[in-house]
C-alpha positions as CSV (number, residue, x, y, z in Angstrom):
1,M,66.7,6.0,-32.2
2,R,64.8,4.3,-29.4
3,S,65.4,1.0,-27.7
4,R,63.0,-1.8,-28.4
5,L,61.2,-3.8,-25.7
6,M,63.0,-7.0,-24.9
7,P,63.5,-9.6,-22.2
8,L,66.2,-8.2,-20.0
9,A,68.1,-11.5,-20.3
10,V,68.6,-10.9,-24.0
11,L,71.6,-8.9,-25.3
12,A,70.9,-6.1,-27.7
13,L,72.6,-3.0,-29.1
14,M,71.5,0.6,-28.8
15,A,73.2,2.9,-31.3
16,G,75.6,5.3,-29.6
17,C,75.1,3.7,-26.1
18,G,76.9,0.4,-26.4
19,P,75.5,-3.0,-25.5
20,W,72.6,-3.6,-23.2
21,I,73.8,-6.1,-20.6
22,I,73.0,-7.5,-17.2
23,T,75.9,-6.9,-14.8
24,P,75.2,-7.0,-11.0
25,A,76.7,-4.0,-9.3
26,T,76.1,-1.7,-6.3
27,P,74.0,1.2,-7.4
28,T,75.0,4.8,-6.6
29,P,71.9,6.7,-5.5
30,T,70.7,9.4,-8.0
31,P,70.2,12.7,-6.2
32,T,66.6,13.8,-6.2
33,A,65.3,17.4,-6.4
34,S,62.0,17.5,-4.5
35,P,62.0,20.6,-2.3
36,A,58.9,21.3,-0.2
37,K,58.2,24.4,-2.2
38,W,57.0,22.3,-5.0
39,A,54.3,20.5,-3.0
40,D,51.4,22.7,-4.0
41,E,52.4,22.7,-7.7
42,R,52.8,19.0,-7.7
43,A,49.3,18.5,-6.2
44,V,47.7,20.8,-8.8
45,L,49.5,19.1,-11.7
46,A,48.9,15.6,-10.4
47,E,45.1,16.2,-10.3
48,R,45.1,17.9,-13.7
49,F,47.0,15.2,-15.5
50,D,45.7,12.3,-13.3
51,L,49.3,11.3,-12.3
52,D,51.0,10.2,-9.1
53,E,52.8,13.1,-7.5
54,R,56.0,11.0,-7.6
55,A,56.0,11.3,-11.4
56,F,57.1,15.0,-11.2
57,V,60.8,15.8,-11.2
58,A,61.7,19.2,-9.8
59,T,64.4,20.9,-11.8
60,A,65.9,24.4,-12.0
61,D,63.3,25.1,-14.7
62,G,60.2,23.8,-12.9
63,L,58.4,20.4,-12.7
64,V,59.1,18.0,-15.5
65,F,57.0,14.9,-16.2
66,V,56.1,12.3,-18.8
67,A,52.5,12.1,-20.1
68,D,51.1,9.1,-22.0
69,R,49.1,10.5,-25.0
70,G,48.0,7.1,-26.3
71,D,50.2,6.8,-29.4
72,E,53.0,9.0,-28.1
73,L,54.8,10.0,-24.9
74,Q,55.3,13.7,-24.2
75,L,58.0,15.1,-22.0
76,L,56.3,18.2,-20.4
77,L,57.5,21.2,-18.3
78,S,55.5,23.3,-15.9
79,R,57.7,26.4,-15.2
80,A,58.0,27.4,-11.6
81,G,54.9,29.4,-10.4
82,N,52.9,28.8,-13.6
83,T,51.0,25.5,-13.6
84,A,48.5,26.9,-16.1
85,Q,51.0,26.8,-18.9
86,I,52.6,23.6,-19.9
87,E,55.5,23.4,-22.4
88,I,56.1,20.3,-24.6
89,L,59.8,19.6,-24.3
90,A,59.7,16.6,-26.6
91,S,57.2,14.1,-28.1
92,V,58.1,10.6,-29.2
93,P,56.1,7.7,-30.7
94,R,55.0,5.5,-27.9
95,T,56.2,1.9,-27.7
96,G,53.4,-0.5,-26.6
97,M,54.3,-2.2,-23.4
98,L,53.1,-5.8,-23.1
99,D,51.6,-6.8,-19.8
100,D,53.7,-10.0,-19.7
101,S,56.9,-8.5,-21.0
102,S,60.0,-7.5,-19.0
103,G,61.4,-4.6,-20.9
104,F,61.8,-0.9,-21.2
105,S,62.2,1.9,-23.7
106,S,64.6,4.8,-23.6
107,Y,64.8,8.2,-25.3
108,V,67.4,11.0,-25.0
109,V,66.2,14.6,-25.3
110,A,68.4,17.7,-25.9
111,C,67.2,21.3,-25.5
112,P,68.7,24.3,-27.3
113,E,71.2,26.5,-25.3
114,G,69.3,29.2,-23.5
115,A,65.9,27.4,-23.7
116,A,66.2,25.6,-20.4
117,K,68.7,25.3,-17.5
118,V,68.5,21.5,-17.6
119,R,69.3,20.8,-21.2
120,Y,69.4,16.9,-21.3
121,Y,66.8,14.3,-20.3
122,L,66.4,10.6,-20.5
123,F,62.9,9.1,-20.2
124,G,60.8,6.1,-21.3
125,E,58.7,3.2,-20.1
126,D,59.5,0.3,-17.9
127,T,57.4,-2.7,-17.0
128,R,59.1,-3.0,-13.6
129,D,58.9,-0.8,-10.5
130,L,62.7,-0.6,-9.9
131,A,64.1,2.9,-9.6
132,W,67.0,3.8,-12.0
133,T,70.2,5.5,-10.9
134,M,72.9,7.3,-12.9
135,T,76.7,6.9,-12.4
136,G,79.3,9.0,-14.1
137,L,77.0,12.0,-14.5
138,E,74.8,13.9,-12.0
139,A,71.2,13.2,-12.6
140,I,67.8,13.9,-10.9
141,G,64.8,11.6,-11.0
142,G,64.9,7.9,-12.0
143,E,61.9,6.6,-10.2
144,V,59.5,4.4,-12.2
145,V,56.0,5.6,-11.7
146,D,53.0,4.1,-13.5
147,G,55.3,2.4,-16.0
148,R,57.2,5.6,-16.9
149,W,60.6,6.9,-15.8
150,L,62.5,10.2,-16.2
151,M,66.0,11.6,-15.5
152,G,67.4,15.1,-16.0
153,I,71.1,15.5,-16.4
154,V,72.3,18.5,-14.3
155,N,76.0,18.6,-14.9
156,D,77.3,22.2,-15.6
157,E,79.6,20.7,-18.1
158,I,79.8,17.3,-19.8
159,A,83.0,16.0,-21.4
160,A,82.7,14.1,-24.7
161,D,84.6,11.2,-23.2
162,Q,82.9,11.2,-19.8
163,K,81.6,7.7,-19.2
164,W,78.2,7.0,-17.6
165,E,75.7,4.2,-17.1
166,I,72.3,3.6,-15.7
167,R,71.5,0.8,-13.2
168,D,68.3,-0.3,-11.7
169,A,67.8,-0.7,-7.9
170,L,69.2,-4.3,-8.0
171,G,72.5,-3.0,-9.4
172,I,71.8,-4.3,-12.9
173,T,73.4,-2.2,-15.6
174,M,70.7,-1.0,-18.0
175,L,72.8,1.2,-20.4
176,Q,76.5,0.6,-20.6
177,S,79.5,2.3,-22.3
178,G,77.7,5.5,-22.9
179,T,79.8,8.7,-23.0
180,G,79.1,12.4,-22.7
181,A,79.2,12.7,-26.5
182,L,75.7,11.3,-26.6
183,F,74.4,14.5,-25.0
184,L,76.6,17.1,-26.7
185,S,74.3,17.8,-29.6
186,D,73.9,21.3,-31.0
187,V,70.1,21.6,-31.1
188,E,68.4,24.2,-33.1
189,I,64.6,24.3,-33.0
190,D,62.5,25.7,-35.9
191,P,60.2,28.4,-34.5
192,G,57.3,26.6,-36.1
193,Q,58.1,23.4,-34.3
194,S,55.6,22.2,-31.6
195,T,58.3,21.1,-29.1
196,L,60.9,23.2,-27.3
197,C,63.5,20.4,-27.4
198,R,63.9,17.3,-29.5
199,S,64.6,13.6,-29.1
200,I,68.2,12.9,-30.4
201,H,68.3,9.1,-29.8
């Protein structure tokens, strides 16, 4: 299930994640993984996909990024040292973003065990330029670049009752009352499927 675009002042519910609310708070910075060794690969991919270099999140698997394919968003992976081959982690129908709206969309992706070192991602679109931070779980990424955002969850283990939330740079809670249970999905991918992972919410 994906969130719908909405004015941020309006309360709504996201299945499995609790209510969307606005609660001022002090954000905890989300760690970033952007070692200098990725500079060349970022530059190659940025030119190839016509993206800002900030759109690429360096993970233990390689560079992960979100591409807008018109009617869908794709979560893509370029494995370390191989910018010529791009894997599609997940593909979701794109929610149209209105120029005058103040809203965002959010998708959760789970990868099968053994397919990737980073198994869980959150990504989507946002009409604002405020970076997102994660509390309760260790995440990388979160910057909003060209209207899209991406986070990878890098915890070695996630407890089902582990609470987490996402806040923007102003300390406003974007997702509240989420628990680790959201990410603990046993994902099996059909060999004929076109994506390595799948969107679970």
